C-alpha positions, 0 to 999 in steps of 0.5 A, spaced: 695 583 948 700 588 947 708 585 946 712 586 952 717 592 951 723 591 948 731 594 950 730 597 943 723 601 945 726 602 953 732 607 950 726 610 945 723 613 952 729 614 955 731 618 949 724 622 949 724 622 957 731 625 958 733 629 951 727 630 949 723 632 955 717 629 954 709 628 958 708 622 961 702 622 958 706 623 951 710 617 954 704 613 955 701 614 949 708 612 945 709 605 949 702 604 946 704 606 939 710 601 939 707 595 943 701 595 939 706 595 933 710 589 936 704 586 938 702 585 930 709 583 928 709 578 932 701 574 931 699 568 929 706 565 926 710 572 924 716 574 928 719 580 926 723 585 930 721 592 930 728 594 928 728 589 922 720 592 919 721 593 912 715 598 907 711 592 906 709 589 913 709 597 915 703 598 909 701 591 912 702 594 919 697 601 917 692 596 913 690 592 920 690 599 923 685 601 918 680 596 921 681 597 927 681 605 929 679 612 927 684 616 921 685 621 927 688 616 931 692 612 926 695 618 923 698 619 931 701 613 931 704 613 924 707 621 928 710 615 932 713 610 928 716 616 923 719 619 929 721 612 931 725 609 926 728 617 925 732 615 931 734 609 929 737 612 923 739 617 926 742 612 932 745 608 925 741 602 927 737 602 920 739 606 914 733 608 911 725 607 914 721 604 913 715 609 914 717 614 908 713 613 903 706 611 907 701 618 907 697 620 912 690 617 912 685 623 909 681 626 915 674 628 914 674 635 917 668 633 923 661 636 924 660 642 928 656 641 934 650 644 934 644 647 938 637 644 937 631 648 934 628 648 940 633 650 945 635 655 942 628 657 943 628 655 950 634 659 951 631 667 947 625 666 950 626 666 957 625 670 962 629 677 960 629 680 969 629 687 970 635 688 971 639 693 966 644 687 966 638 682 964 637 686 958 644 686 956 643 678 957 637 678 952 639 681 948 646 679 948 643 672 946 639 675 940 645 678 937 649 671 937 644 667 934 640 672 929 646 674 926 651 668 926 656 671 930 664 669 933 664 671 940 670 675 937 665 679 934 660 679 938 663 682 944 667 687 939 660 691 936 661 698 936 654 703 937 656 705 930 655 698 928 648 698 929 643 700 925 636 697 929 631 703 923 634 698 918 635 692 921 643 690 920 649 690 924 657 692 921 661 686 923 668 686 923 671 679 922 677 675 921 683 678 918 679 684 918 674 683 913 667 687 913 660 684 912 653 687 913 649 681 917 642 683 917 638 681 924 630 679 924 625 685 929 625 681 935 633 681 935 631 689 933 626 690 939 631 685 944 637 691 943 631 696 943 630 694 949 637 694 951 640 701 949 635 703 953 637 701 960 645 700 958 645 708 961 645 704 969 652 700 966 655 707 964 654 709 970 657 704 975 664 706 971 669 708 978 676 707 977 676 705 969 673 709 965 667 706 961 667 704 954 663 708 952 662 706 944 661 698 946 655 695 945 655 690 949 658 692 958 659 689 963 656 691 970 663 696 971 661 700 964 667 695 959 667 692 954 665 685 956 670 680 954 669 673 951 670 668 958 663 672 961 660 671 955 661 664 957 659 665 962 653 668 962 651 662 956 653 657 961 648 661 967 643 661 961 643 654 959 642 651 967 636 655 967 633 652 962 636 645 964 638 643 958 642 637 960 647 640 954 654 643 955 652 650 950 659 654 948 658 660 944 660 658 937 655 652 938 650 657 937 653 660 930 652 653 928 645 652 930 645 659 926 648 657 921 645 649 920 637 652 921 638 657 916 640 652 912 635 647 913 629 654 911 631 653 904 638 659 905 643 658 899 649 656 903 652 662 898 648 666 901 650 662 909 657 663 906 657 670 905 653 671 913 658 668 916 664 671 913 667 666 910 673 666 905 671 659 903 665 655 901 668 650 903 668 651 910 661 653 910 659 647 906 661 642 912 653 644 914 650 642 908 652 635 911 648 636 918 642 638 914 643 631 911 644 627 915 637 630 919 635 629 912 637 621 912 633 620 917 627 624 916 628 620 910 629 614 915 623 615 919 618 617 913 619 612 908 616 606 907 621 600 905 626 604 909 625 600 915 623 594 912 627 588 913 627 585 906 624 579 907 
C-alpha cells in the first residue's frame, strides 16, 4: 500500500500545478511515484522521511524498483525523483540530491510490430475491384510490401522514379538520401495495371491542378496523402477480417522480417530500407531469433522434456 501524501509532497504538487502548469495526468503520475518511494522508506522496520533520503537508500530503492517494474517505468520514476529533489534544493530543504549519481537503466530497443506472412498474403491477394481507385489501392499495398517503403516515401514517388521494365524504384529517403530498390514482377504487373487507369483519376481534377508527376493519386487527381494511405490500409484490413490493427509502418517491418527469414543478408536489408546504421537494421534479426527459438522449442525432442 502506498504511503499517505506528506505536507512536503503536497507543496511540491502545488508547485507543479500552479508554477509549472502541470496537467492532471502528470500530477497523478508524480503523486504515485512519490507515494511509492514513501512506501519503500517506511517498509518493515524502516522509517525514513522522504527529504532525508541518502544516496545509499536511493540506490536501494532503485534496486527494489528494478525487481518490480520494467526499465521504462524505472526511468520515469527516476525522472520524477530527480525533479523533486532539485526542488527541495531550491527550497533550501536539502543541500544536495541523493539521485545525483544514479544513472537511468539501459533500455532495450522495443521490437517492431510486424505482420505474419499469411496475413500479408491475404491483404495483397484480395480482389482488386474494377475502378481506377481500386487498382491504385492494390498496387499501393504491393509497393509498400515489395519495397519496404516508409509511407512518406510511398506518397512521394514520382513517375520518373519508376522503371517497370528493369523492375526498380528510385526512392528519396530521410535526409534526402537516394536509394534504388528492386521490385518483383507481381508488383510491377500491379503497377502497370494501375497506370493503365491512372488517367481516370487525373481527369477528375477540377479546381486544383492535378499532380501530373505523382505515382499515387487521390480521387481528385492530387497526390495521395499519408492519411489516405492509412485509411485505405485500415479498410483492407477490415475486408480481410484479420483482427489486427495494421499501420503502414508495420508493412515495412514485415518486409524486413520476411526477407531476413528468407535468407537475405542483414547488410543488404540495410541498403533496401535506407538505414544509415546497421544497428537500426539489426533489430529485425531479433525477431528472427525469437521465431527460431519457437521453432526450436516445437521441434527439438528435448526442448519440452521435464528433466525428471
